[in-house]
C-alpha positions as CSV (number, residue, x, y, z in Angstrom):
1,X,0.0,0.0,0.0
2,X,1.1,3.6,-0.7
3,X,1.1,6.0,2.2
4,X,1.2,9.8,2.2
5,X,3.7,11.6,4.5
6,X,0.8,12.6,6.7
7,X,-0.3,9.0,7.1
8,X,3.3,8.0,7.9
9,X,3.5,10.6,10.6
10,X,0.1,9.6,12.0
11,X,1.3,6.0,12.2
12,X,4.5,7.0,14.0
13,X,2.5,9.0,16.5
14,X,0.1,6.2,17.2
15,X,3.0,3.8,17.8
16,X,4.9,6.2,20.0
17,X,1.8,6.9,22.1
18,X,1.8,3.4,23.5
19,X,2.7,3.4,27.2
20,X,5.7,1.1,26.7
21,X,7.3,3.4,24.1
22,X,6.2,6.8,25.4
23,X,9.3,7.6,27.4
24,X,12.0,5.7,25.4
25,X,12.8,8.5,23.0
26,X,12.8,6.0,20.2
27,X,14.6,7.0,16.9
28,X,11.7,7.7,14.5
29,X,13.9,6.6,11.6
30,X,13.5,3.1,12.8
31,X,9.7,3.3,12.8
32,X,9.7,5.0,9.4
33,X,11.9,2.3,7.9
34,X,9.6,-0.4,9.3
35,X,6.5,1.4,7.9
36,X,8.0,1.5,4.4
37,X,9.2,-2.1,4.6
38,X,5.9,-3.6,5.9
39,X,3.7,-1.4,3.7
40,X,4.9,-3.5,0.7
41,X,3.1,-6.6,2.1
42,X,0.1,-5.0,3.9
43,X,-3.0,-4.0,2.0
44,X,-4.7,-2.2,4.9
45,X,-3.7,0.4,7.5
46,X,-4.8,-1.9,10.3
47,X,-2.6,-4.7,9.0
48,X,0.3,-2.3,8.6
49,X,0.0,-1.0,12.1
50,X,-0.1,-4.5,13.6
51,X,2.9,-5.6,11.5
52,X,5.0,-2.6,12.4
53,X,4.2,-2.9,16.1
54,X,5.2,-6.6,16.0
55,X,8.5,-5.8,14.3
56,X,9.2,-2.9,16.7
57,X,8.5,-5.1,19.7
58,X,11.1,-7.7,18.5
59,X,13.7,-4.9,18.2
60,X,13.0,-3.2,21.6
61,X,11.6,-6.0,23.7
62,X,14.9,-7.2,25.2
63,X,15.3,-3.7,26.7
64,X,11.8,-3.0,27.9
65,X,11.8,-2.4,31.6
66,X,14.8,-0.1,31.2
67,X,16.6,1.1,34.4
68,X,15.8,4.5,35.8
69,X,18.5,6.4,34.0
70,X,17.9,9.6,36.0
71,X,18.6,7.7,39.2
72,X,21.7,6.1,37.6
73,X,23.0,9.5,36.6
74,X,22.4,10.7,40.2
75,X,24.4,7.7,41.5
76,X,27.1,8.3,38.9
77,X,27.5,11.9,40.2
78,X,28.1,10.6,43.7
79,X,31.1,8.4,42.7
80,X,34.3,9.7,44.2
81,X,37.1,7.6,42.6
82,X,36.4,7.6,38.9
83,X,39.6,5.9,37.8
84,X,39.2,2.9,35.5
85,X,40.6,0.6,38.2
86,X,38.3,2.0,41.0
87,X,36.4,-0.7,42.9
88,X,33.6,1.9,43.2
89,X,33.3,2.4,39.5
90,X,33.6,-1.3,38.7
91,X,30.9,-2.2,41.2
92,X,28.6,0.5,39.7
93,X,29.2,-0.9,36.2
94,X,28.7,-4.5,37.2
95,X,25.4,-3.7,38.8
96,X,24.2,-2.1,35.6
97,X,25.5,-4.9,33.3
98,X,23.8,-7.5,35.4
99,X,20.4,-6.1,34.5
100,X,20.3,-7.5,31.0
101,X,21.0,-11.0,29.9
102,X,23.2,-10.1,27.0
103,X,25.7,-8.3,29.2
104,X,25.1,-10.3,32.4
105,X,26.5,-13.4,30.8
106,X,29.9,-11.9,30.5
107,X,30.1,-10.5,34.0
108,X,32.1,-13.4,35.7
109,X,34.9,-13.1,33.1
110,X,34.7,-9.5,31.7
111,X,38.5,-8.9,31.9
112,X,39.2,-12.3,30.3
113,X,36.6,-11.7,27.5
114,X,38.2,-8.4,26.3
115,X,41.7,-9.7,26.8
116,X,41.0,-12.7,24.5
117,X,39.2,-10.5,22.0
118,X,41.9,-7.9,21.7
119,X,44.6,-10.5,21.5
120,X,43.1,-11.3,18.1
121,X,42.1,-7.9,16.9
122,X,44.8,-5.8,18.5
123,X,43.9,-3.0,21.0
124,X,41.8,-0.5,19.1
125,X,42.2,3.2,19.1
126,X,38.8,3.8,17.7
127,X,35.7,1.6,18.3
128,X,32.2,1.6,16.8
129,X,29.8,-0.1,19.2
130,X,26.8,-0.9,17.0
131,X,23.4,-1.3,18.5
132,X,25.3,-1.0,21.7
133,X,22.6,-1.4,24.4
134,X,24.4,-1.1,27.8
135,X,27.6,-2.7,26.6
136,X,29.7,0.6,26.7
137,X,29.3,0.5,30.5
138,X,31.9,-2.3,30.5
139,X,34.6,0.1,29.3
140,X,36.5,0.0,32.7
141,X,37.1,-3.8,32.1
142,X,38.4,-3.4,28.5
143,X,42.0,-2.4,29.4
144,X,41.9,0.5,27.0
145,X,43.2,4.0,27.6
146,X,40.9,7.1,28.0
147,X,42.3,8.3,24.7
148,X,40.2,5.6,23.0
149,X,37.6,7.1,20.6
150,X,34.5,5.1,21.6
151,X,31.5,5.7,19.3
152,X,28.3,4.0,20.6
153,X,25.0,3.8,18.7
154,X,21.6,3.0,19.9
155,X,18.0,4.0,19.2
156,X,16.8,4.8,22.8
157,X,17.6,8.4,23.8
158,X,17.7,8.1,27.6
159,X,20.2,5.3,27.3
160,X,22.4,7.4,25.0
161,X,22.2,10.3,27.4
162,X,23.3,8.1,30.3
163,X,26.1,6.5,28.3
164,X,27.5,10.0,27.4
165,X,27.2,11.1,31.1
166,X,29.1,8.0,32.0
167,X,31.8,8.6,29.4
168,X,32.3,12.2,30.6
169,X,32.5,11.0,34.2
170,X,35.3,8.6,33.3
171,X,37.1,11.1,31.1
172,X,36.1,9.7,27.7
173,X,34.8,11.8,24.9
174,X,30.9,11.7,24.9
175,X,30.6,9.9,21.5
176,X,27.3,8.0,22.0
177,X,24.6,8.8,19.4
178,X,21.0,8.1,18.9
179,X,21.2,6.5,15.4
180,X,19.5,3.7,13.6
181,X,22.6,2.0,12.2
182,X,20.6,0.0,9.7
183,X,19.0,3.0,8.2
184,X,22.1,5.2,8.4
185,X,25.3,3.2,9.0
186,X,28.1,5.3,10.5
187,X,30.8,6.4,8.0
188,X,33.6,6.9,10.6
189,X,36.7,4.8,10.1
190,X,37.5,2.6,13.1
191,X,40.0,-0.1,13.9
192,X,37.2,-2.3,15.4
193,X,33.5,-2.5,15.1
194,X,31.5,-4.4,17.8
195,X,28.2,-5.9,16.8
196,X,27.3,-8.0,19.8
197,X,24.3,-10.4,19.8
198,X,22.3,-8.4,17.3
199,X,22.9,-9.9,13.8
200,X,20.2,-12.6,14.2
201,X,17.8,-9.9,15.4
202,X,18.6,-7.7,12.4
203,X,17.7,-10.7,10.2
204,X,14.3,-10.9,11.8
205,X,13.8,-7.2,11.3
206,X,14.8,-7.1,7.6
207,X,15.9,-10.5,6.1
208,X,19.3,-10.3,4.4
209,X,20.1,-6.8,5.7
210,X,23.4,-7.7,7.4
211,X,25.4,-8.1,4.2
212,X,24.7,-4.6,3.0
213,X,25.1,-3.1,6.5
214,X,28.5,-4.8,7.1
215,X,29.7,-3.8,3.6
216,X,28.9,-0.1,4.4
217,X,31.0,0.0,7.6
218,X,34.5,1.4,7.4
219,X,36.1,-0.8,10.0
220,X,39.3,-2.8,9.8
221,X,37.7,-5.7,11.7
222,X,34.1,-6.2,12.6
223,X,33.5,-8.5,15.6
224,X,30.1,-10.1,15.3
225,X,29.1,-12.0,18.4
226,X,26.3,-14.5,18.6
227,X,25.1,-16.8,21.4
228,X,26.1,-20.5,21.2
229,X,22.8,-21.6,22.8
230,X,19.3,-20.2,23.0
231,X,17.9,-18.6,26.1
232,X,16.6,-21.9,27.4
233,X,20.1,-23.3,27.2
234,X,18.8,-26.5,25.4
235,X,19.5,-25.8,21.8
236,X,22.9,-25.2,20.2
237,X,22.8,-22.4,17.7
238,X,26.4,-22.6,16.4
239,X,25.6,-24.1,12.9
240,X,22.7,-21.7,12.4
241,X,24.8,-18.7,13.2
242,X,27.7,-19.9,11.1
243,X,25.2,-20.0,8.1
244,X,24.0,-16.5,9.0
245,X,27.6,-15.2,8.8
246,X,28.5,-17.0,5.6
247,X,25.2,-16.0,3.8
248,X,25.8,-12.3,4.7
249,X,29.6,-12.1,4.3
250,X,30.4,-9.2,2.0
251,X,32.4,-10.1,-1.2
252,X,36.1,-10.7,-0.6
253,X,35.9,-10.2,3.1
254,X,37.6,-12.8,5.3
255,X,36.3,-14.3,8.6
256,X,38.0,-15.8,11.6
257,X,36.0,-17.6,14.2
258,X,36.7,-17.7,18.0
259,X,34.8,-18.9,21.0
260,X,34.8,-17.1,24.3
261,X,32.7,-18.7,27.0
262,X,29.2,-19.0,25.5
263,X,29.6,-16.6,22.7
264,X,30.9,-17.4,19.2
265,X,32.7,-14.4,17.7
266,X,33.2,-13.9,14.0
267,X,36.0,-11.5,13.1
268,X,35.2,-10.1,9.7
269,X,38.0,-8.2,8.0
270,X,38.0,-6.1,4.9
271,X,40.2,-7.1,1.9
272,X,43.9,-6.3,2.7
273,X,43.3,-6.0,6.4
């Protein structure tokens, strides 16, 4: 179905008026892209709205029940020792990372996780953290200097505001941005891109989108992490995720596979890198 700009705006407003989305500061480019995508297969406004809502829920659902970012910013302001080695800072970060399954799984071995990753990629000077969630809050465990240029991208504004406040408190540049990376991939050159536990969810959003997205990134190495097992812990996903990578690997790009705990990480490199 064809929609006018007024109809698109009305659909966006209806979606954002839902209580669960009202205060998230969602990037409207995400909703607009879903409207255009789903309109190709939906003959009615009612069917379109239902389809867009379903897709959006799949994108945002893992992060519904967000922490109280204003409260976290207040707690952050009360930290006295803000050095990267500070027990106070690390305890604050661990508490936040424990609130979501994707980051909580790494908590027991955070230092080891990054040490093993950077042994293969080299320690980056510039990072793109793509669809970052709360992952940047793990920076004190990465063993990287404060001179690191850490660009973080997400579609929820209060989360971005908190990450930038956190970066400033540590002494990092506030480089977190509210951006839908699928609609508008960042053009910044980086040593390392981090795309953690999102590639399979991108495929559900727009089948086949990863190939084009990865090809548009200007990174020497893209680390795509995917879970080894499903949330129930009963089903091994390794073969499925290997197929996902191979089917979306941009032309002439190489890939190296490594396993850290319960994550399989695919290091995708540009030709000549």
